[in-house]
Biopython code that builds the backbone (N, CA, C, O; Angstrom):
import numpy as np
from Bio.PDB.StructureBuilder import StructureBuilder

atoms = [
    (1, "UNK", "N", (-19.591, -1.346, -0.860)),
    (1, "UNK", "CA", (-18.392, -1.139, -0.076)),
    (1, "UNK", "C", (-17.314, -0.458, -0.914)),
    (1, "UNK", "O", (-17.195, -0.716, -2.112)),
    (2, "UNK", "N", (-16.558, 0.379, -0.302)),
    (2, "UNK", "CA", (-15.502, 1.102, -1.002)),
    (2, "UNK", "C", (-14.296, 0.197, -1.253)),
    (2, "UNK", "O", (-14.034, -0.752, -0.513)),
    (3, "UNK", "N", (-13.578, 0.526, -2.318)),
    (3, "UNK", "CA", (-12.322, -0.166, -2.608)),
    (3, "UNK", "C", (-11.217, 0.882, -2.504)),
    (3, "UNK", "O", (-11.168, 1.829, -3.289)),
    (4, "UNK", "N", (-10.342, 0.700, -1.534)),
    (4, "UNK", "CA", (-9.310, 1.682, -1.225)),
    (4, "UNK", "C", (-8.005, 1.466, -1.984)),
    (4, "UNK", "O", (-7.099, 2.294, -1.882)),
    (5, "UNK", "N", (-7.885, 0.390, -2.733)),
    (5, "UNK", "CA", (-6.612, 0.017, -3.356)),
    (5, "UNK", "C", (-6.089, 1.068, -4.331)),
    (5, "UNK", "O", (-4.909, 1.413, -4.280)),
    (6, "UNK", "N", (-6.931, 1.579, -5.204)),
    (6, "UNK", "CA", (-6.470, 2.529, -6.217)),
    (6, "UNK", "C", (-5.933, 3.820, -5.575)),
    (6, "UNK", "O", (-4.865, 4.308, -5.943)),
    (7, "UNK", "N", (-6.686, 4.358, -4.617)),
    (7, "UNK", "CA", (-6.235, 5.583, -3.949)),
    (7, "UNK", "C", (-4.970, 5.328, -3.129)),
    (7, "UNK", "O", (-4.075, 6.171, -3.083)),
    (8, "UNK", "N", (-4.899, 4.177, -2.490)),
    (8, "UNK", "CA", (-3.713, 3.819, -1.705)),
    (8, "UNK", "C", (-2.476, 3.774, -2.604)),
    (8, "UNK", "O", (-1.428, 4.307, -2.240)),
    (9, "UNK", "N", (-2.590, 3.153, -3.757)),
    (9, "UNK", "CA", (-1.452, 3.034, -4.671)),
    (9, "UNK", "C", (-1.008, 4.401, -5.194)),
    (9, "UNK", "O", (0.185, 4.627, -5.398)),
    (10, "UNK", "N", (-1.961, 5.317, -5.413)),
    (10, "UNK", "CA", (-1.606, 6.680, -5.829)),
    (10, "UNK", "C", (-0.841, 7.404, -4.727)),
    (10, "UNK", "O", (0.136, 8.100, -5.003)),
    (11, "UNK", "N", (-1.278, 7.243, -3.486)),
    (11, "UNK", "CA", (-0.602, 7.866, -2.347)),
    (11, "UNK", "C", (0.808, 7.308, -2.206)),
    (11, "UNK", "O", (1.757, 8.059, -1.981)),
    (12, "UNK", "N", (0.945, 5.991, -2.340)),
    (12, "UNK", "CA", (2.260, 5.359, -2.233)),
    (12, "UNK", "C", (3.195, 5.829, -3.343)),
    (12, "UNK", "O", (4.365, 6.119, -3.093)),
    (13, "UNK", "N", (2.685, 5.901, -4.555)),
    (13, "UNK", "CA", (3.507, 6.347, -5.680)),
    (13, "UNK", "C", (3.945, 7.803, -5.500)),
    (13, "UNK", "O", (5.073, 8.155, -5.844)),
    (14, "UNK", "N", (3.069, 8.642, -4.969)),
    (14, "UNK", "CA", (3.413, 10.047, -4.732)),
    (14, "UNK", "C", (4.494, 10.185, -3.670)),
    (14, "UNK", "O", (5.240, 11.165, -3.660)),
    (15, "UNK", "N", (4.580, 9.193, -2.767)),
    (15, "UNK", "CA", (5.590, 9.204, -1.706)),
    (15, "UNK", "C", (6.870, 8.487, -2.138)),
    (15, "UNK", "O", (7.732, 8.191, -1.310)),
    (16, "UNK", "N", (6.989, 8.210, -3.440)),
    (16, "UNK", "CA", (8.181, 7.567, -4.019)),
    (16, "UNK", "C", (8.314, 6.092, -3.652)),
    (16, "UNK", "O", (9.388, 5.508, -3.799)),
    (17, "UNK", "N", (7.222, 5.488, -3.173)),
    (17, "UNK", "CA", (7.223, 4.041, -2.975)),
    (17, "UNK", "C", (7.074, 3.402, -4.348)),
    (17, "UNK", "O", (6.517, 4.001, -5.267)),
    (18, "UNK", "N", (7.577, 2.183, -4.476)),
    (18, "UNK", "CA", (7.509, 1.542, -5.787)),
    (18, "UNK", "C", (7.115, 0.079, -5.647)),
    (18, "UNK", "O", (7.412, -0.587, -4.655)),
    (19, "UNK", "N", (6.435, -0.388, -6.683)),
    (19, "UNK", "CA", (6.054, -1.799, -6.739)),
    (19, "UNK", "C", (7.292, -2.611, -7.089)),
    (19, "UNK", "O", (7.947, -2.350, -8.098)),
    (20, "UNK", "N", (7.609, -3.589, -6.259)),
    (20, "UNK", "CA", (8.778, -4.430, -6.477)),
    (20, "UNK", "C", (8.427, -5.598, -7.387)),
    (20, "UNK", "O", (9.134, -5.880, -8.355)),
    (21, "UNK", "N", (7.313, -6.282, -7.062)),
    (21, "UNK", "CA", (6.934, -7.435, -7.858)),
    (21, "UNK", "C", (5.502, -7.841, -7.558)),
    (21, "UNK", "O", (4.904, -7.399, -6.576)),
    (22, "UNK", "N", (4.968, -8.686, -8.416)),
    (22, "UNK", "CA", (3.670, -9.301, -8.191)),
    (22, "UNK", "C", (3.884, -10.510, -7.294)),
    (22, "UNK", "O", (4.848, -11.253, -7.476)),
    (23, "UNK", "N", (3.000, -10.713, -6.333)),
    (23, "UNK", "CA", (3.113, -11.855, -5.434)),
    (23, "UNK", "C", (1.970, -12.820, -5.731)),
    (23, "UNK", "O", (1.281, -12.673, -6.741)),
    (24, "UNK", "N", (1.769, -13.778, -4.882)),
    (24, "UNK", "CA", (0.729, -14.777, -5.099)),
    (24, "UNK", "C", (-0.650, -14.131, -5.154)),
    (24, "UNK", "O", (-0.948, -13.197, -4.410)),
    (25, "UNK", "N", (-1.482, -14.651, -6.053)),
    (25, "UNK", "CA", (-2.844, -14.143, -6.173)),
    (25, "UNK", "C", (-2.849, -12.719, -6.672)),
    (25, "UNK", "O", (-2.191, -12.392, -7.659)),
    (26, "UNK", "N", (-3.595, -11.873, -5.987)),
    (26, "UNK", "CA", (-3.709, -10.476, -6.404)),
    (26, "UNK", "C", (-2.950, -9.531, -5.476)),
    (26, "UNK", "O", (-3.305, -8.359, -5.351)),
    (27, "UNK", "N", (-1.915, -10.038, -4.833)),
    (27, "UNK", "CA", (-1.096, -9.225, -3.935)),
    (27, "UNK", "C", (0.137, -8.695, -4.662)),
    (27, "UNK", "O", (0.671, -9.342, -5.563)),
    (28, "UNK", "N", (0.573, -7.513, -4.255)),
    (28, "UNK", "CA", (1.785, -6.903, -4.788)),
    (28, "UNK", "C", (2.734, -6.608, -3.633)),
    (28, "UNK", "O", (2.298, -6.309, -2.521)),
    (29, "UNK", "N", (4.018, -6.693, -3.901)),
    (29, "UNK", "CA", (5.035, -6.329, -2.927)),
    (29, "UNK", "C", (5.544, -4.941, -3.310)),
    (29, "UNK", "O", (5.985, -4.720, -4.439)),
    (30, "UNK", "N", (5.479, -4.013, -2.361)),
    (30, "UNK", "CA", (5.938, -2.640, -2.560)),
    (30, "UNK", "C", (7.113, -2.366, -1.639)),
    (30, "UNK", "O", (7.263, -3.009, -0.600)),
    (31, "UNK", "N", (7.953, -1.400, -2.027)),
    (31, "UNK", "CA", (9.086, -0.971, -1.209)),
    (31, "UNK", "C", (8.917, 0.502, -0.868)),
    (31, "UNK", "O", (8.560, 1.309, -1.726)),
    (32, "UNK", "N", (9.173, 0.845, 0.380)),
    (32, "UNK", "CA", (9.110, 2.234, 0.831)),
    (32, "UNK", "C", (10.509, 2.735, 1.172)),
    (32, "UNK", "O", (11.173, 2.154, 2.031)),
    (33, "UNK", "N", (10.974, 3.805, 0.516)),
    (33, "UNK", "CA", (12.263, 4.379, 0.890)),
    (33, "UNK", "C", (12.209, 5.100, 2.237)),
    (33, "UNK", "O", (13.249, 5.354, 2.845)),
    (34, "UNK", "N", (11.025, 5.424, 2.698)),
    (34, "UNK", "CA", (10.864, 6.116, 3.979)),
    (34, "UNK", "C", (11.123, 5.150, 5.136)),
    (34, "UNK", "O", (11.905, 5.450, 6.038)),
    (35, "UNK", "N", (10.465, 3.991, 5.106)),
    (35, "UNK", "CA", (10.639, 3.018, 6.183)),
    (35, "UNK", "C", (11.739, 2.012, 5.868)),
    (35, "UNK", "O", (12.256, 1.358, 6.774)),
    (36, "UNK", "N", (12.100, 1.880, 4.599)),
    (36, "UNK", "CA", (13.158, 0.958, 4.206)),
    (36, "UNK", "C", (12.749, -0.511, 4.207)),
    (36, "UNK", "O", (13.602, -1.395, 4.266)),
    (37, "UNK", "N", (11.446, -0.771, 4.142)),
    (37, "UNK", "CA", (10.987, -2.160, 4.153)),
    (37, "UNK", "C", (10.063, -2.451, 2.970)),
    (37, "UNK", "O", (9.507, -1.546, 2.349)),
    (38, "UNK", "N", (9.922, -3.746, 2.682)),
    (38, "UNK", "CA", (8.933, -4.215, 1.719)),
    (38, "UNK", "C", (7.652, -4.533, 2.469)),
    (38, "UNK", "O", (7.692, -4.975, 3.617)),
    (39, "UNK", "N", (6.518, -4.311, 1.825)),
    (39, "UNK", "CA", (5.232, -4.614, 2.439)),
    (39, "UNK", "C", (4.250, -5.046, 1.365)),
    (39, "UNK", "O", (4.448, -4.769, 0.183)),
    (40, "UNK", "N", (3.196, -5.723, 1.779)),
    (40, "UNK", "CA", (2.206, -6.277, 0.859)),
    (40, "UNK", "C", (1.029, -5.332, 0.689)),
    (40, "UNK", "O", (0.542, -4.735, 1.649)),
    (41, "UNK", "N", (0.582, -5.211, -0.567)),
    (41, "UNK", "CA", (-0.624, -4.442, -0.871)),
    (41, "UNK", "C", (-1.546, -5.350, -1.681)),
    (41, "UNK", "O", (-1.161, -5.870, -2.728)),
    (42, "UNK", "N", (-2.757, -5.530, -1.188)),
    (42, "UNK", "CA", (-3.754, -6.334, -1.887)),
    (42, "UNK", "C", (-4.397, -5.464, -2.970)),
    (42, "UNK", "O", (-4.487, -4.246, -2.811)),
    (43, "UNK", "N", (-4.839, -6.071, -4.056)),
    (43, "UNK", "CA", (-5.453, -5.282, -5.127)),
    (43, "UNK", "C", (-6.921, -4.963, -4.853)),
    (43, "UNK", "O", (-7.524, -4.152, -5.555)),
    (44, "UNK", "N", (-7.492, -5.597, -3.836)),
    (44, "UNK", "CA", (-8.871, -5.307, -3.442)),
    (44, "UNK", "C", (-8.898, -5.063, -1.942)),
    (44, "UNK", "O", (-8.980, -6.011, -1.161)),
    (45, "UNK", "N", (-8.831, -3.812, -1.537)),
    (45, "UNK", "CA", (-8.831, -3.468, -0.114)),
    (45, "UNK", "C", (-10.194, -2.879, 0.222)),
    (45, "UNK", "O", (-10.546, -1.801, -0.259)),
    (46, "UNK", "N", (-10.951, -3.578, 1.037)),
    (46, "UNK", "CA", (-12.304, -3.146, 1.404)),
    (46, "UNK", "C", (-12.354, -2.434, 2.746)),
    (46, "UNK", "O", (-13.360, -1.802, 3.068)),
    (47, "UNK", "N", (-11.296, -2.523, 3.528)),
    (47, "UNK", "CA", (-11.285, -1.945, 4.870)),
    (47, "UNK", "C", (-10.325, -0.760, 4.936)),
    (47, "UNK", "O", (-9.183, -0.843, 4.484)),
    (48, "UNK", "N", (-10.801, 0.326, 5.498)),
    (48, "UNK", "CA", (-9.916, 1.491, 5.656)),
    (48, "UNK", "C", (-8.796, 1.183, 6.634)),
    (48, "UNK", "O", (-7.718, 1.772, 6.550)),
    (49, "UNK", "N", (-9.040, 0.269, 7.558)),
    (49, "UNK", "CA", (-8.022, -0.123, 8.529)),
    (49, "UNK", "C", (-6.866, -0.840, 7.833)),
    (49, "UNK", "O", (-5.703, -0.630, 8.179)),
    (50, "UNK", "N", (-7.179, -1.671, 6.867)),
    (50, "UNK", "CA", (-6.147, -2.366, 6.101)),
    (50, "UNK", "C", (-5.348, -1.373, 5.268)),
    (50, "UNK", "O", (-4.124, -1.473, 5.182)),
    (51, "UNK", "N", (-6.033, -0.421, 4.658)),
    (51, "UNK", "CA", (-5.356, 0.600, 3.859)),
    (51, "UNK", "C", (-4.432, 1.444, 4.735)),
    (51, "UNK", "O", (-3.303, 1.736, 4.341)),
    (52, "UNK", "N", (-4.898, 1.834, 5.906)),
    (52, "UNK", "CA", (-4.068, 2.618, 6.824)),
    (52, "UNK", "C", (-2.891, 1.802, 7.352)),
    (52, "UNK", "O", (-1.825, 2.357, 7.619)),
    (53, "UNK", "N", (-3.075, 0.495, 7.505)),
    (53, "UNK", "CA", (-1.980, -0.363, 7.961)),
    (53, "UNK", "C", (-0.859, -0.394, 6.921)),
    (53, "UNK", "O", (0.319, -0.398, 7.280)),
    (54, "UNK", "N", (-1.216, -0.417, 5.646)),
    (54, "UNK", "CA", (-0.208, -0.382, 4.585)),
    (54, "UNK", "C", (0.530, 0.960, 4.599)),
    (54, "UNK", "O", (1.743, 1.005, 4.398)),
    (55, "UNK", "N", (-0.201, 2.047, 4.836)),
    (55, "UNK", "CA", (0.438, 3.363, 4.926)),
    (55, "UNK", "C", (1.398, 3.419, 6.112)),
    (55, "UNK", "O", (2.479, 4.001, 6.016)),
    (56, "UNK", "N", (1.006, 2.823, 7.208)),
    (56, "UNK", "CA", (1.863, 2.804, 8.401)),
    (56, "UNK", "C", (3.155, 2.040, 8.117)),
    (56, "UNK", "O", (4.234, 2.471, 8.522)),
    (57, "UNK", "N", (3.048, 0.910, 7.425)),
    (57, "UNK", "CA", (4.233, 0.139, 7.070)),
    (57, "UNK", "C", (5.142, 0.928, 6.145)),
    (57, "UNK", "O", (6.362, 0.767, 6.176)),
    (58, "UNK", "N", (4.545, 1.782, 5.322)),
    (58, "UNK", "CA", (5.323, 2.601, 4.402)),
    (58, "UNK", "C", (5.922, 3.822, 5.094)),
    (58, "UNK", "O", (6.730, 4.535, 4.499)),
    (59, "UNK", "N", (5.534, 4.068, 6.344)),
    (59, "UNK", "CA", (6.066, 5.211, 7.075)),
    (59, "UNK", "C", (5.296, 6.487, 6.827)),
    (59, "UNK", "O", (5.823, 7.582, 7.024)),
    (60, "UNK", "N", (4.048, 6.358, 6.393)),
    (60, "UNK", "CA", (3.203, 7.515, 6.074)),
    (60, "UNK", "C", (2.075, 7.652, 7.097)),
    (60, "UNK", "O", (1.779, 6.719, 7.843)),
    (61, "UNK", "N", (1.457, 8.824, 7.118)),
    (61, "UNK", "CA", (0.324, 9.096, 8.014)),
    (61, "UNK", "C", (-0.944, 8.460, 7.475)),
    (61, "UNK", "O", (-1.056, 8.207, 6.275)),
    (62, "UNK", "N", (-1.915, 8.197, 8.370)),
    (62, "UNK", "CA", (-3.215, 7.670, 7.959)),
    (62, "UNK", "C", (-3.907, 8.641, 7.019)),
    (62, "UNK", "O", (-3.860, 9.854, 7.225)),
    (63, "UNK", "N", (-4.549, 8.109, 5.989)),
    (63, "UNK", "CA", (-5.287, 8.920, 5.032)),
    (63, "UNK", "C", (-6.760, 8.524, 4.960)),
    (63, "UNK", "O", (-7.575, 9.269, 4.417)),
    (64, "UNK", "N", (-7.102, 7.372, 5.498)),
    (64, "UNK", "CA", (-8.461, 6.861, 5.351)),
    (64, "UNK", "C", (-9.190, 6.809, 6.678)),
    (64, "UNK", "O", (-10.350, 6.401, 6.729)),
]
sb = StructureBuilder()
sb.init_structure("model")
sb.init_model(0)
sb.init_chain("A")
sb.init_seg("    ")
for serial, (resi, resn, name, xyz) in enumerate(atoms, 1):
    if name == "N":
        sb.init_residue(resn, " ", resi, " ")
    sb.init_atom(name, np.array(xyz, "f"), 0.0, 1.0, " ", f" {name:<3s}", serial, name[0])
structure = sb.get_structure()
């Protein structure tokens, strides 16, 4: 199974999103200047739907 986390984080960083802090377990809290909200990113994303959901929260188009 594919792991989408690394590519997702590169896309977020290119869009000027930034990691705010480490959360419980292997989750990270990111902030998007586009949408103006904080959202959660897991360090192991196995579903393209989950990866696209994080992009949507960040205010970006689907990539996966």
